[in-house]
C-alpha positions in Angstrom: 69.9 87.0 118.1 66.7 84.8 118.6 67.3 84.3 122.4 67.9 87.9 122.9 65.5 89.7 125.3 62.5 91.5 123.0 60.7 93.7 125.9 62.3 95.9 128.4 61.3 93.7 131.3 63.3 90.5 129.7 66.4 93.1 129.3 66.4 94.2 132.9 66.1 90.5 134.1 69.1 89.3 131.5 71.4 91.6 133.7 72.5 93.7 130.8 73.8 97.2 131.6 74.3 100.3 129.7 77.4 101.8 128.8 78.3 105.0 127.0 80.1 104.2 123.6 83.8 105.7 124.4 83.8 103.1 127.6 82.1 100.6 125.6 85.2 101.0 123.1 87.5 101.3 125.8 86.3 98.2 127.3 86.6 96.3 124.3 90.1 97.4 122.9 91.6 96.8 126.7 90.2 93.1 126.0 91.6 92.9 122.5 95.1 94.1 123.9 95.1 91.7 126.9 94.4 88.7 123.8 97.1 90.2 121.7 94.4 90.4 119.1 95.4 92.6 116.3 94.0 96.3 116.3 93.9 97.1 112.5 93.4 93.6 110.6 94.9 94.5 107.0 96.7 97.8 107.7 100.2 97.2 108.0 103.4 99.6 108.9 101.7 101.7 111.3 102.1 98.9 114.3 104.7 101.2 116.1 103.4 104.6 115.0 99.8 105.2 114.1 97.7 102.4 115.9 99.6 103.3 119.3 98.3 107.1 119.0 94.8 105.7 117.9 95.0 103.1 121.3 95.7 105.9 123.3 92.8 108.2 122.3 90.2 105.2 122.5 91.7 104.7 126.1 91.4 108.4 126.9 87.7 108.6 125.6 89.1 111.0 123.4 87.3 112.4 119.9 89.9 112.0 117.4 91.2 113.6 114.1 93.3 111.7 111.5 95.8 113.7 109.9 97.5 113.0 106.9 98.4 113.1 103.4 96.1 111.5 100.9 96.3 108.0 100.6 97.5 107.0 104.2 94.6 104.6 105.0 92.8 107.6 107.1 89.2 106.7 105.9 90.0 102.8 105.8 91.0 102.9 109.8 88.1 105.5 110.2 85.5 102.6 109.5 87.2 99.9 111.1 86.7 101.5 114.4 83.4 100.1 114.6 85.3 96.7 115.5 85.7 98.5 119.0 82.0 98.3 119.7 80.0 95.6 120.9 78.7 93.2 118.6 74.9 93.9 119.0 73.3 96.3 121.4 69.4 96.8 122.4 67.0 99.9 121.3 63.7 101.1 121.6 62.1 99.3 118.4 61.1 101.8 115.7 63.0 104.7 117.4 65.0 107.0 115.0 67.6 107.8 117.4 68.2 104.2 118.4 67.1 104.9 122.1 68.8 103.2 125.2 65.8 101.4 126.8 67.2 102.3 129.8 67.6 106.4 129.2 65.5 107.2 125.8 66.5 110.3 124.8 63.8 111.0 122.3 60.1 111.5 122.8 59.0 108.4 120.8 61.5 106.5 122.8 60.0 108.0 126.6 56.6 108.1 125.5 57.2 103.9 124.5 58.6 103.3 127.9 56.0 105.4 129.8 52.9 104.0 128.2 54.3 100.3 127.7 56.7 99.9 130.9 58.5 96.6 131.0 56.3 95.2 127.7 58.1 98.0 125.8 59.1 96.1 122.5 63.3 96.2 122.3 65.3 95.4 119.0 69.1 94.6 119.0 71.3 96.8 116.3 74.6 95.6 114.9 77.6 97.4 115.3 77.9 97.8 111.5 74.9 100.2 111.8 76.4 102.3 114.3 79.0 104.2 112.0 77.7 107.0 110.0 80.4 109.2 107.6 79.6 112.1 106.0 82.1 113.9 103.4 82.9 117.5 104.2 81.7 119.4 101.2 80.8 123.4 101.2 77.0 122.6 100.8 76.6 120.8 104.0 74.0 122.2 106.3 73.3 122.6 109.5 70.2 120.5 108.7 72.4 118.0 107.1 74.4 117.3 110.4 71.9 118.3 113.3 68.2 118.7 112.3 65.5 120.9 111.1 61.6 121.2 111.8 59.8 119.0 109.1 57.2 121.1 107.5 55.6 118.0 105.9 55.4 116.4 109.2 53.7 119.7 110.5 51.4 119.6 107.6 50.2 116.1 108.0 49.2 117.1 111.4 52.2 117.7 113.6 51.9 120.8 115.8 55.0 123.3 115.9 54.8 122.8 119.4 55.3 119.2 119.8 59.1 117.3 119.5 57.4 114.8 116.8 57.8 117.6 114.2 61.7 117.5 114.1 63.5 115.5 111.3 66.8 114.8 112.6 69.9 115.1 111.1 73.4 112.8 110.6 74.8 113.4 114.2 71.9 112.4 116.7 71.1 109.9 114.1 74.8 108.6 114.9 73.2 108.4 118.8 75.2 105.7 121.2 77.8 105.3 117.8 80.2 106.5 116.1 79.9 109.4 113.5 82.9 110.5 111.0 83.2 113.6 109.2 85.4 112.9 106.4 87.6 115.8 105.0 86.9 118.4 108.1 88.6 121.6 106.8 86.2 121.5 103.6 83.2 122.2 106.0 82.0 125.7 105.7 83.4 127.9 109.4 79.9 128.6 110.1 79.0 125.0 110.1 82.0 124.0 112.2 81.0 126.3 114.9 77.7 124.5 114.9 79.8 121.5 116.2 80.8 123.3 119.4 77.9 122.0 121.8 78.5 118.6 120.4 82.5 117.8 120.9 82.0 119.6 124.4 78.5 119.5 126.4 77.7 116.5 124.0 74.1 118.0 123.1 72.2 119.7 119.7 69.6 122.3 120.1 67.5 122.4 116.7 66.2 125.7 115.5 65.7 127.2 118.9 63.5 124.2 119.8 63.0 123.8 123.4 64.5 120.1 123.7 68.1 119.2 124.2 69.3 115.9 123.0 72.0 114.5 125.5 74.2 112.6 122.7 76.0 109.7 123.4 78.5 109.7 120.0 82.2 109.2 119.4 82.9 111.7 117.1 86.2 111.5 114.7 87.5 113.0 111.7 89.8 113.2 108.9 92.0 116.2 107.5 94.7 116.7 105.0 97.4 119.5 106.0 97.5 120.8 102.7 93.9 121.7 103.3 94.5 123.9 105.9 96.0 126.7 104.0 94.2 125.2 100.5 90.8 125.1 100.5 89.9 125.8 103.7 90.8 125.5 107.6 89.6 124.1 110.7 88.6 127.0 113.1 90.8 127.0 116.2 87.9 126.6 119.1 86.8 123.2 117.1 90.1 122.0 117.2 90.8 122.4 120.9 87.8 120.4 121.1 89.3 117.5 119.6 90.6 115.6 122.2 93.8 113.6 120.0 95.2 114.2 116.9 96.4 111.5 115.1 99.4 111.9 112.7 99.3 109.3 109.7 102.6 108.8 107.3 103.7 106.9 103.9 105.1 103.5 104.4 108.3 104.4 105.8 110.5 101.4 103.4 110.4 100.0 99.9 109.3 96.5 100.6 106.4 97.6 103.5 105.0 99.5 100.5 105.6 96.6 97.9 103.4 94.6 100.9 100.4 97.4 101.0 100.3 97.3 97.0 100.2 93.3 96.8 97.2 93.2 99.0 95.5 95.6 97.9 96.1 95.8 94.4 94.1 93.2 91.6 96.6 90.6 90.8 94.8 87.6 90.4 92.9 87.7 87.1 90.2 86.1 85.9 90.8 86.2 82.1 92.0 82.7 81.8 95.8 84.4 81.4 98.2 83.6 84.3 99.7 87.1 84.6 102.6 87.5 87.1 104.9 90.7 88.0 108.6 89.6 89.0 109.6 91.0 92.5 112.2 93.6 90.5 109.4 95.2 89.0 107.1 95.4 91.7 110.2 97.2 93.6 110.4 99.4 90.4 106.7 100.2 90.7 107.2 101.1 94.7 110.3 103.0 94.0 108.8 105.2 91.6 106.1 106.4 94.2 108.9 106.6 96.7 111.0 108.7 94.1 108.2 110.9 93.8 107.5 111.7 97.0 111.0 113.3 97.3 111.1 115.0 93.7 111.7 118.4 93.7 109.3 118.3 90.7 106.4 116.9 92.4 104.1 119.1 94.9 105.4 117.6 98.3 101.8 119.6 100.1 100.0 117.5 97.9 101.5 114.2 98.6 101.5 111.5 96.5 99.3 108.3 97.5 99.5 104.8 98.2 96.8 104.0 95.4 99.5 105.4 92.8 101.4 102.4 93.3 98.0 100.0 93.4 96.9 101.5 90.0 100.4 101.4 88.4 100.8 97.8 89.3 97.4 97.0 88.3 98.4 98.7 85.1 101.7 96.7 84.5 99.8 93.3 85.0 97.0 94.6 82.7 99.3 95.6 79.8 101.0 92.1 80.0 97.6 90.7 80.0 96.9 92.6 77.0 99.9 91.2 75.3 99.6 87.7 76.0 96.2 87.9 74.9 96.9 89.5 71.8 99.7 86.5 71.0 97.5 83.6 72.1 99.1 82.7 75.3 98.1 81.7 78.6 101.0 82.6 81.1 102.3 86.3 80.9 105.2 88.0 82.9 105.4 91.6 83.0 108.6 93.1 81.3 110.2 96.4 81.7 108.6 97.6 78.0 105.4 97.2 80.2 106.3 100.3 82.2 104.9 102.5 79.8 101.6 101.8 80.8 102.5 103.5 84.4 102.2 107.0 82.9 98.3 106.5 82.4 98.0 105.6 85.9 100.1 107.9 87.4 98.1 111.1 86.3 96.3 112.4 88.4 98.1 110.9 91.6 100.4 113.4 91.6 100.5 117.1 91.1 103.9 119.4 90.3 105.1 122.4 91.5 104.3 125.8 90.4 107.7 125.7 88.3 106.3 123.0 86.1 104.1 123.2 83.6 100.9 121.2 83.4 102.0 119.5 80.3 105.4 118.4 81.4 103.7 115.5 83.7 104.4 113.1 81.6 108.0 113.8 81.2 108.2 114.3 85.1 107.0 110.8 85.3 109.2 109.1 82.7 112.3 110.4 84.4 111.0 109.1 87.8 110.4 105.9 86.3 113.9 105.9 84.9 115.3 106.8 88.1 113.2 103.8 89.8 114.8 101.4 87.1 118.3 102.6 87.9 118.0 102.5 91.4 116.4 98.8 91.3 119.1 97.6 89.1 121.8 99.1 91.2 120.9 97.2 94.3 120.9 94.1 92.0 123.2 94.2 89.5 126.2 96.0 88.5 127.1 96.9 84.8 130.6 95.7 84.7 129.3 92.2 84.3 127.4 92.7 81.0 130.6 94.3 78.9 129.8 91.7 76.5 126.3 93.4 75.7 127.9 96.7 75.8 130.5 95.4 73.1 128.0 93.6 70.8 126.3 97.3 70.5 129.4 99.0 69.7 130.2 96.3 66.8 127.2 97.9 65.5 124.4 95.2 66.0 122.0 96.8 67.8 119.1 95.2 69.9 115.5 95.8 69.2 113.2 94.6 71.4 109.0 95.4 71.4 106.5 94.8 74.0 104.7 93.0 71.2 107.3 90.6 70.6 106.9 86.8 71.4 109.1 85.1 74.2 110.9 82.8 71.7 111.8 86.2 69.5 113.1 87.8 72.0 114.9 85.0 73.7 116.4 84.8 69.8 117.5 88.2 70.0 119.2 87.7 73.3 121.0 84.8 72.3 122.6 86.9 69.5 124.9 88.4 72.4 127.9 86.4 73.2 127.0 84.7 76.4 124.2 86.6 77.2 121.5 84.3 77.1 123.4 82.4 80.0 123.8 85.0 82.5 119.9 85.9 81.7 119.1 82.2 83.1 121.8 82.3 85.9 119.9 85.7 86.7 116.7 84.6 86.7 117.2 81.9 89.5 118.4 84.7 91.8 116.0 87.6 91.1 112.6 85.6 91.4 113.2 82.3 92.3 109.7 81.3 92.0 108.9 82.1 88.7 112.2 80.5 87.6 111.1 77.4 88.5 107.6 77.2 87.3 105.8 77.6 83.6 106.6 81.2 83.9 110.6 80.5 83.6 110.9 81.6 79.7 109.0 84.9 80.4 110.6 85.5 83.2 113.8 85.4 81.0 112.8 87.9 78.6 111.9 90.4 82.0 115.5 90.1 83.0 117.2 90.6 80.0 115.1 94.1 79.5 116.0 95.2 82.8 119.9 94.4 82.0 119.4 96.7 78.8 117.5 99.1 80.5 119.8 99.5 83.6 122.8 99.8 81.1 120.6 102.3 79.4 120.4 104.4 82.4 124.1 104.0 83.2 124.6 105.5 79.8 126.6 102.3 78.5 123.9 102.2 75.8 121.6 104.5 73.9 118.2 103.8 73.4 115.4 105.1 70.8 112.0 104.6 71.2 109.4 104.6 68.1 105.7 103.2 69.0 105.9 99.9 71.0 109.7 99.3 69.4 112.8 100.0 71.5 116.2 99.9 69.9 119.4 99.4 71.9 122.5 101.0 70.2 125.8 102.5 70.7 
């Protein structure tokens, strides 16, 4: 930065050329494509669907609307658009509108160039400061977005006929950058109308003031399809002015959903307890969200956010961590009995259909979790393998487990069933080889044992009675 030109004369001598912001994004996108760089680092599952739509929009110099249900990464991708801007660009020092030294649009910028010529001071603007975002709410005004006459400036001696009396809104302040309006349908229709000229003619007027700002800004928006009919809608002429509508979606496979959840959940804890979630329980967490997205009891127009899986995995780990802390253990592996913690982290992440009573949410969630356990069990195991467990219970010997029981106590209860301990040891190496080899091996055996018992219950081979934190499996 210290070697960059500091005056307009130095800037001219350096050979720097001014480029419109959309051309700048297009140029940098093409360079990334030629180098084979990832366009949106950290975004997975969109490589063949969403990202090509965004790339086409940028290459076409379009304003874009990201349309999708909640928790589909819309805002995260919108904020990553700054990576397609140059690392730094020059601006007239002190300019509110980040004026291009070659083509200033504000009175301040024009005066600086006229008065100081090649000695006009230049400063450099990093790309991170060229992204502005506004959440659409019903109380947003034209003054917030476009600007207003500032009566305080007028009271300070500025004449109403002078452009100096203006206070610029967010869109003019986004000049030479990206402006994002999140949840566009929530914006009042009369305010949406105020965006017409910005999108089509790229200029704004403030309170009929006799000045027209020719803006250089890339406009992007996000919207949820439900909002078109629920809280608001996008007025038709505004949609017509948006170049590309990018449709997002939820993860297309369980493995992809698990990868997203692992990368975003807080799994590396700092409390001195090494807590892990076996792969089959991670599958249960993701399968719960996937089943909710197809459940007839859940309002599918609202969607089931990816944040549900992330919060559920974190609560699953926290329940195991809490148990280990109570027992003074330094290692913990999440078990099926920890799935009760998913209820609190799932509330609010989905909406029931009108046919369901609001107080039925926990029951619906419990049924979905049970179905997820059954699906994962069926994918990995067969009930016929565990006839010995069914025979043991049918002989009147109930199996009682609890999330408060220590690992040795749980293993001792499993060993009461003929050959059950050997079956569990064999399956731990198959279900999660990594955890089976390390210090978590015993905890993993308990988790596998609980998976088997819960799977047999889901297939009606066993009955289950829960009281508090204790679960009894019986005939």
